[in-house]
C-alpha positions as CSV (number, residue, x, y, z in Angstrom):
1,M,-15.2,1.3,-33.1
2,A,-15.6,2.3,-29.4
3,E,-16.3,-1.3,-28.5
4,D,-13.0,-2.4,-30.0
5,E,-11.1,0.3,-28.1
6,Q,-12.7,-0.9,-24.8
7,E,-11.5,-4.5,-25.5
8,L,-8.0,-3.2,-26.3
9,R,-7.7,-1.1,-23.2
10,P,-6.7,-3.8,-20.7
11,Y,-4.2,-5.2,-23.1
12,A,-2.7,-1.8,-23.6
13,V,-2.6,-1.1,-19.8
14,T,-0.6,-4.3,-19.1
15,Q,1.5,-4.1,-22.3
16,G,0.2,-7.5,-23.3
17,R,1.0,-9.2,-20.0
18,T,-1.7,-11.4,-18.5
19,R,-0.1,-12.4,-15.2
20,P,1.5,-10.4,-12.4
21,R,5.0,-11.2,-11.3
22,H,3.9,-11.2,-7.7
23,P,1.1,-13.4,-6.4
24,M,-1.8,-11.4,-4.9
25,R,-5.2,-12.2,-3.7
26,L,-8.2,-9.8,-3.9
27,V,-7.9,-9.2,-0.2
28,T,-4.1,-8.5,-0.3
29,L,-3.5,-5.1,1.3
30,L,-1.1,-2.6,-0.2
31,A,0.6,0.4,1.3
32,P,2.9,3.1,0.0
33,G,6.5,2.0,-0.4
34,R,9.6,3.7,0.8
35,T,10.8,4.4,-2.7
36,Q,9.9,7.4,-4.8
37,P,9.1,6.7,-8.4
38,A,12.2,6.8,-10.6
39,G,10.3,8.4,-13.4
40,P,6.7,9.1,-14.3
41,L,4.3,6.3,-13.4
42,A,1.6,4.9,-15.7
43,P,-1.7,6.7,-15.0
44,E,-3.2,3.6,-13.4
45,A,-0.1,3.1,-11.2
46,A,-0.1,6.7,-10.1
47,Q,-3.8,6.5,-9.2
48,A,-3.2,3.3,-7.2
49,L,-0.3,4.9,-5.3
50,A,-2.5,7.9,-4.5
51,L,-5.2,5.7,-3.2
52,C,-2.8,3.8,-0.9
53,R,-1.3,7.0,0.5
54,T,-4.5,7.8,2.3
55,E,-4.9,4.3,3.8
56,H,-4.0,0.7,3.1
57,R,-6.1,-0.7,0.3
58,S,-7.0,-4.1,-0.9
59,V,-6.4,-5.3,-4.5
60,A,-10.2,-5.5,-5.0
61,E,-10.8,-2.0,-3.8
62,I,-8.0,-0.6,-6.0
63,A,-9.3,-2.4,-9.0
64,A,-12.8,-1.0,-8.3
65,H,-11.5,2.5,-8.0
66,L,-9.5,2.2,-11.2
67,G,-12.3,0.6,-13.1
68,L,-10.1,-2.3,-14.2
69,P,-10.7,-6.0,-14.1
70,A,-8.9,-7.5,-11.1
71,Q,-6.3,-9.4,-13.1
72,V,-5.4,-6.2,-15.0
73,A,-5.1,-4.3,-11.7
74,K,-2.9,-7.1,-10.3
75,V,-0.4,-6.7,-13.2
76,V,-0.3,-2.9,-12.7
77,L,0.1,-3.3,-8.9
78,S,2.8,-5.9,-9.4
79,D,4.7,-3.3,-11.5
80,C,4.3,-0.9,-8.5
81,L,5.8,-3.6,-6.2
82,D,8.7,-4.1,-8.5
83,A,9.4,-0.3,-8.5
84,G,9.1,-0.2,-4.7
85,V,6.4,2.4,-4.7
86,L,3.9,0.0,-3.1
87,L,4.5,-2.7,-0.5
88,V,2.3,-5.6,0.6
89,S,0.9,-4.7,4.0
90,V,0.8,-7.5,6.5
91,P,-2.3,-6.9,8.8
92,D,-1.9,-7.1,12.5
93,T,-3.5,-10.4,13.4
94,S,-3.5,-9.6,17.1
95,N,-6.4,-7.2,16.5
96,P,-9.6,-9.2,15.7
97,T,-11.4,-6.1,14.4
98,G,-8.8,-5.8,11.6
99,S,-10.5,-8.6,9.6
100,V,-13.9,-6.8,9.9
101,Q,-12.3,-3.6,8.7
102,L,-10.9,-5.4,5.7
103,L,-14.2,-6.9,4.8
104,E,-15.9,-3.5,5.1
105,A,-13.2,-2.0,2.9
106,V,-13.8,-4.7,0.2
107,L,-17.5,-4.3,0.5
108,A,-17.3,-0.6,0.1
109,G,-15.2,-1.0,-3.0
110,L,-17.6,-3.5,-4.5
111,R,-20.6,-1.2,-3.7
112,R,-18.8,1.7,-5.5
113,K,-18.1,-0.5,-8.5
114,F,-21.5,-2.0,-8.6
115,P,-24.0,0.5,-7.1
116,D,-27.1,-1.1,-8.6
117,V,-26.6,-4.5,-7.0
118,A,-28.3,-5.0,-3.6
């Protein structure tokens, strides 16, 4: 029975949706929006918002922190974009170290998600 519940979970999190309304790549950076939530957020959305309040985060990193498949996380994050609680952050391309920092952030998220992989 527990195995069936795990298979149902992503479906329940996305309310049956399989595609986000906003296109996002795994390296898309998200930041807190200027809008306060109109009501209570879904637990996953609230966790994503909390993560982005400390620093801009990539979709891959948020998915790893939430323990969700990337596509499920994209649907949740797309809902946050619709609500205005998260914004897509456009990196400063004039700073060449920014891309290195992004790659390090993605790598850190993957290492947390998959600690046994070298």
